[in-house]
N, C-alpha and C positions, 0 to 999 in steps of 0.2 A: 365891510361896513355898509355897503350898498343893500345887502340883503337885509340887514337889520333895520335899515332906514324904510324900505319899501315894503316891509312884511304887512303894515296896515293897509297898503294899497291893493294887495294881491287877494284874489278870493283864495277860498281853500283849496279849490281844485287846483288853481295857478300855483299855490305854494307847494302842493303835493307833487306837481310835475316838476318845479324848480328843484326841490330837495332830491327827486328821483334821478333828474338829470345830473346833479352834482356829484350823487352816488355811482351813476353809470360812468362817469367820466374818471372818476377815482380809481373804482375797481378795474376798470377796462385797462388803464394806463399801467396799473399795479400787474395785472395779468401778462401785460406785452412784454415789460422789462424785467419783471419778477424780483430785481434787485438793484438798489442804487448806492453803488460804493460799499460802505460797510453797514449800509440799512439794509438788512436782509427782510426776505419776503415776510417773515412773522411779525416783524416790527412794523413793516409796511401795512400790512393787513389791520393790525391793531390800532395804528394811528388812522387809517382810514375809517375804521368803524367809530374810533372815538370822535372824529370830527362829525361824522353824520349824526351820531347820537346827540352831541352836543347841540347841534342845529335843531333836533327834532324836540328833545326836552325843553329848549329855550323857547320854542315857538308853540308847543303842542302840549298843553297841560292834561289833556285827556288821555294821553299815552301813559304819562306817570301816574295818573289817577288809577288806570285800569290795572297797571302793574301792580300798584300798592294793594288794592282791593284783592287781586288774584292771590298774593303771597298771604293773605289773611284767611283763606277759606280752604280748609283741608289740606294744607300744603304737604303733609305726610303722603297722603293718598295720591296728590298729584306727581309727587315725586316718584312713586312706585310705579304709576302709569307711564310716566317718562322713561324710566328704566326698561320698562317692557316693551315699549315701542322702539326704543333705541336697540333693543335685542331683536325685534321683528325686522327693522329696517337692515340691521346687519344681516340677518339670515336671507333677506332678499337679495343683497349685494352679494353674499357668499355664492348662491345659486347662480346669479347673473355672472359672476366671475368665472364660474365653471363654463358657463353657455357661450359666453362672448370668445373664450380662448378656444372653445371647440370649432365655433363657427367663423371666426375671423382670425386669419393667420398673424396679422400685425398687432392684435389685441393685446398681446402679452408686453409688446414693447411700449405701446401707449399706456398701459396700467403702469408700468415701470417709470415711465417719464412722470406720472402724477406724484410719485414719491420723490423725484427730483426736486419738488419743492421744498423738502426739508432742508436742502442745502447745507448738509453736514451741521445744521443746528443742534444744539444739545437737546435731548428728548425732554428734560425736566423744564427748559423753557418753553418748548412747544405747549407741553401740557399745562402750565402755569398760564400762558397766553389764551388757550383754548378755554380754561375754565373760568377765567375772570374776564375776559374781553371778547373774544372771537365767537364762541359758541352763544353766550348771551346776547352779545350785541348785534350778530346776524339775525336772530330771531325777533328780537325788540324791533329791528328796522323792517327787515323783509315782511315778516307776518304781523307784528304788532302795530306797524306803522303803515307800510305801503298795502299790504293786502286788505287790511282793515278799512281803509281810506277807499279803495278801490271796490270793496264789496259794497260800501255805502252808496257808492256812484252807480256801479252796474249790476249789483246782485251778487248772491254768493258764488254762484258757478264761474260767471264771466270774470268776477274781481279774482277770484283764485287764478284763472287761467292767464289772465293777464300779468298779474304778479309773478306767477311762475315762469311765465314768457320772458319777461325783463330779466329776472334771476339767471335764467337759462342763456340768453343773448349775451350777457355780460361774461359768461365763461366761454363764448365762442373765441375771445381773444386770447384764449390759452393756446388755441392752435390744435388742441387735444380732443379728439372726437369722443373718446371713452369719458372723459371729464365732462365734457357737455352732456352726454347721456346720463352721466352720473347726477349732475346738477339738476337737470329736468325730472329725474325719478325723485330725488330729494325734495325738490321744491313741491312736486305733486304731493308727496307723502305728508311733509310738513304743512303745506297748505290745507290739505284735508284735515289734518290733525287739529290745525288752529280752528277750522272752520266748525269742527263737531264740538270740541271742547271749550273754545273761547278761553284757552289758558295758556298764557306765555310760559308760565312755569313748567308745564308738561312739555311744551315745544323746547324750551332752553335746555331741560334735562335730557331730553331725546338726542336733541342736535349736538350737545356738548359730549355726552358719552360715546355716541356713534362716531364722532371726530377722534376721540381718543382710542376708541376700539379699531378704527380702520387706519390710522396713522401710526400709532405707536404700539398698542398691544398685540393685535391680531392682525397686521398688513396683510395684503393680497399679493405681494411679490415675493 
């Protein structure tokens, strides 16, 4: 309630910093503990994203306006581009998987540990949450809100790098070097994609389809 009461007193930069700090705490705690009783990783991730998006959409009308505008202009073309970029990123990780396994002896163990996040959850549940909440929500926040704001403040390249840095550092709390490297790679890729096309729909399709490919359809373990 303090957040709601004080929004009018905060500058745009202060509000962006506050929302980012809340997201950082929510996601870092989730990555440290991974599960809270019967509340598994996927429900926890979805809940965190829902909380952050509620805050963003409640206080930031521009975010919602841009998303609506994006969905109205050539959505079919954007979906096709999103699918193509999901395939391209998957190819990057396919090659990367081969290289890191050849170069680092423990890479296979860390890659296997990434799939430990599935926690025996039913695959249909993971897919539904990825489609409806996780893929779209991550792009709306990390690129559509945070990167967009930072690029206004610092310029395109610096804003992209800072947003990617925050996205990457959050994943440090997993304790998994391969996952941190993957987060950095994805952050740069999706950050570049958003900078180039200014389309959340392209990013959402790319992120969501890539998630499903890597975790469910064509895993690397």
